[in-house]
Structure formats: structure tokens, C-alpha cells
C-alpha positions as CSV (number, residue, x, y, z in Angstrom):
1,M,76.3,-119.2,37.7
2,P,72.5,-118.7,37.9
3,Y,71.5,-115.4,36.5
4,I,68.7,-114.5,39.0
5,P,66.9,-111.2,38.8
6,Q,68.7,-108.1,40.2
7,G,66.1,-107.6,42.9
8,R,66.7,-111.1,44.3
9,R,70.4,-110.6,44.1
10,K,70.0,-107.5,46.2
11,A,67.8,-109.2,48.8
12,I,70.3,-112.0,49.1
13,R,73.3,-109.6,49.4
14,D,71.3,-107.6,52.0
15,G,71.2,-110.6,54.3
16,E,67.8,-112.1,53.7
17,F,69.3,-115.5,54.0
18,G,66.1,-117.2,55.3
19,K,64.4,-116.2,52.1
20,I,66.5,-118.2,49.6
21,Q,63.8,-119.4,47.2
22,S,65.5,-121.8,44.9
23,P,68.7,-123.8,44.3
24,G,69.8,-121.1,41.9
25,E,69.6,-118.5,44.6
26,L,71.6,-120.7,46.9
27,N,74.2,-121.1,44.2
28,F,74.2,-117.3,43.7
29,Q,74.8,-116.7,47.4
30,I,77.6,-119.2,47.6
31,T,79.2,-117.8,44.4
32,D,78.8,-114.3,45.6
33,V,80.7,-115.0,48.8
34,C,83.5,-116.7,46.8
35,I,83.8,-113.7,44.6
36,Q,84.0,-111.3,47.6
37,Y,86.8,-113.5,49.0
38,A,88.7,-113.4,45.7
39,D,88.2,-109.6,45.4
40,F,89.5,-109.1,48.9
41,Y,92.5,-111.4,48.7
42,G,93.4,-111.0,45.1
43,E,92.5,-112.8,41.9
44,V,95.5,-115.2,41.8
45,Y,95.6,-119.0,41.5
46,S,96.4,-119.5,45.2
47,V,93.3,-117.7,46.2
48,Y,91.1,-119.6,43.7
49,N,92.7,-122.8,45.1
50,E,91.8,-121.8,48.6
51,I,88.2,-121.1,47.6
52,I,87.8,-124.5,45.8
53,G,89.3,-126.2,48.8
54,A,86.9,-124.5,51.2
55,L,84.0,-125.4,49.0
56,E,85.1,-129.1,48.7
57,C,85.5,-129.4,52.5
58,A,82.2,-127.7,53.1
59,K,80.5,-130.1,50.7
60,Q,82.1,-133.1,52.4
61,E,81.2,-132.0,55.9
62,F,77.6,-131.3,54.8
63,Y,77.4,-134.7,53.4
64,R,78.9,-136.3,56.5
65,K,76.7,-134.5,59.0
66,M,73.5,-134.1,57.1
67,V,73.1,-136.4,54.2
68,A,74.7,-139.6,55.4
69,P,72.6,-139.8,58.6
70,Y,69.5,-139.1,56.6
71,E,70.4,-141.9,54.2
72,D,71.1,-144.2,57.1
73,L,67.6,-143.6,58.5
74,K,66.0,-144.2,55.1
75,C,68.0,-147.4,54.7
76,E,66.8,-148.7,58.1
77,K,63.2,-147.8,57.2
78,N,63.1,-149.0,53.6
79,G,65.8,-151.6,53.4
80,E,69.1,-151.9,51.6
81,V,69.3,-151.3,47.9
82,F,72.3,-153.6,47.3
């Protein structure tokens, strides 16, 4: 968990999403949402499992929709590595 300054935490929590300034702040925002979910639904294993599952699916979908097409374009432009 990145320990970003309190002022930045407040800005992120207040919805200044377009002003995320670092990977640490992005990590904070994602973690903060997960903590809110756990607080709301209860701090039990099944809720933690739901959070981890949602994070994993989001990661995979982001890779599938954003990263893989980018890598395909770079491969076409620069040639295969293998």
C-alpha cells in the first residue's frame, strides 16, 4: 500500500480521478475502493475472496482490451522477438 500524503488521499477520495499523478496514487485509489467494499460487506474471507476475484478479472480484461492490442501493433511495427 503506497503511503501517499494525506492531502493527495483526500483529493483522490473527493473524486479528482483525472488528477492521479503516479502509480502509487492509482494503487491507493484501487485499494481504497476495495477497503470500502470490505467495510460495507464485512471483513470475512468470502468478501476478501470476492475482492481478489474482481481485481484479477479487471486485470485480465484490461490486458485483453488495452495491452494485447498495443503489443500487437508494436510487434507489427518492430517485428517479432521470438
